[in-house]
C-alpha positions, 0 to 999 in steps of 0.5 A: 499499500502506497504513503499516500493511501495507509488505511486508518482506524480506531483503537481509543475511545472516550466520551463526557456527556449529557448521558454519561462520562464514559463511552459504556455508558454513553451507548447504553443510554443512546440505545436505551433512549435516555434523554440527557436534557433538563433545566439549566444549573450552570447559571441563573435562568430567570431572565432568559427564553430558553431555560433547557440544556444538556448539560455535562452531570458528576464530572469532576475534572481532578480524576483526570488533571493536576489541581493547577491545570484545573484551575487555568484551564475552561470547562471545555478544555477539561472536558477535552483532556478527560475525553483524551484520557478516557481514549489515550488508556484505552488504546494503548498507543502512548509509548509504542511510537516516537512523540513526534509521530503522534498529533492532536486534532482537537476541535471546538466551535467557541473555546472557552466563552464560560472563562470570556463572560466571567472574566468580562464580568470582572473588568466591568466590575473590578476593572482591568487589573482583576482580569486573570493572566491566564484568561487569554489562554483559557479562553482560546479554541486551541488550548484543547488540543494543546493541552492534551498534546502537553499532556501525553507528550504528542510532539507531531502537529497540534492544532483545532479544527473550528467549523462550529458544529462540523469542528468534531468532524473536520477534526477527525477528517483532517487526522485522518489525512495525516496519517492517511498521506504519511505525516502521522501514525497516530492522532489523538482527535475529537472535540469539546464545547462547554458553551452553556453560560450566559452569553453563549444562551443568549446569544442562541436564543436571540438568533432563534436558534434555541428551543424555548420548550419547557418540557425536556422531552419536547425540546431536542424534536429532530425530523418532528413538524414540532421542532422549533430549535436545538437544545444545547449541549456540552461535553467532549468526545476522543478516538485514537485514530492509528495507522493500520499496520502499526495497530495491529501489529501491536495487537491493538483492538480495533473499533473500526476504519475511518474509511471517507471523509468529506469536507466543503462548504456552502458559500451560501449565508452564515447561518442558513443551509442550502435550500437545495442542500447541495453542499451538504450532499457534496460532503455525503457523496466525498466519503461515501466514494472514499468508503468505496461504497456500491450503492448496495450495502446496509447504510446507518446515518447520524443524521445531524439532525439538530431539530432546527426547522431549516437543518432537518428538511435540508439535511434529508434532501442531502441525504436523498440527493448523495444516496438516492432515493432509492437507497435513502429510503432503504437506509437507517438513520437517527440524531443522537441529538434527540438525547445529547443536545447539541454538543455543538464542536463535540457533536462530530466526535459523539456521533463518530463515536455512535457510529463505531459502536452501531458497526460493532453491536448491530444496534441503532439509537433512536431519535427519541421523542419523534412522535409527529412525522414532518412530510418534509422529512420522510425516511427511516429515522429509527423513532424512539426506540432502538432497533438491531440490524447488519449494518455494513457502512455507517456515516456521520454528518455534521453541518456548521454555521459558516455553511461548514458540511463534513461527512465521516464514513466508518467500516468494521475491519 
């Protein structure tokens, strides 16, 4: 196999999410249809229209980091380091390669917005002398990648993908390309976000993006005709990617192969998707073509599925365009955001893990609370209960503000 066509496999997984703080816990809850959405507790929502979020529960960063590192890092970076620690322990890759051959590609859509809010409040109330000297490194969206690289002495490239809701998927895809083309032999990749803050929620509410429902079971409603906005979530997910021959030679457990990646831009609008969904469809086609998709395989699509009126209708069009009407009708599709909320820059990474678990277990997690199907969304979204199916190819879609579209494809090895 040529240097330009090296296979890339997944050998480690980690997750900190609204429905569990380990991969096994997250997957069990996804399959069971557990809803991670509830009242926001991280700040007082009295004056806010949106009062629900999908918060991470029972998380202690000291389980993964020294106290000094906790004090000088934002919540999003703490989530990222924690998920990376789990994935690296699961993989066992560190120490099997020179540090300069291990990369970090870790996405965040927003970075340390909680730190920004807190430090700006200090500036206004107490003056510039009270702003933390760690304000800038805590806020910037590359710091999760930087801290992970420091933690594990990864001396190859260490950088974020910052493409809004596509950040996690783009980070994984760019890590795949780095390994495939010989720039690295392994990578810690994924995404992290912690934007449930005063500024984050106010901004999304005022652009009419968030659901203002008060019932957690009527808030995140992908593909349902009642959908009226996404529910903001938080957390992180991490994958260890590795060149296949190296993983095989050391006897690593292999969860699957990342066999396709597509990345496009609508070049249309800062928030709205192209009405004909051609940009998203093109990203899907790129990933499917790389994967060797034949048109005959049983496909699972983990949809972006945010529960906003425009996104879900456009994504349905994209899936039909990429797979063809007939195959799209046969595909299994679900939105795990119905349970996790929208984890923004971490969404693509946790949904990649859902794809890998589907391939390995033959179980497809449902789209919960899908009670009133929308005629514009007329595919099989696995409503309300998990189903079993022998999936040959799993695909994850991520569509971000700015017109960013990313698609990842996975197969069993």
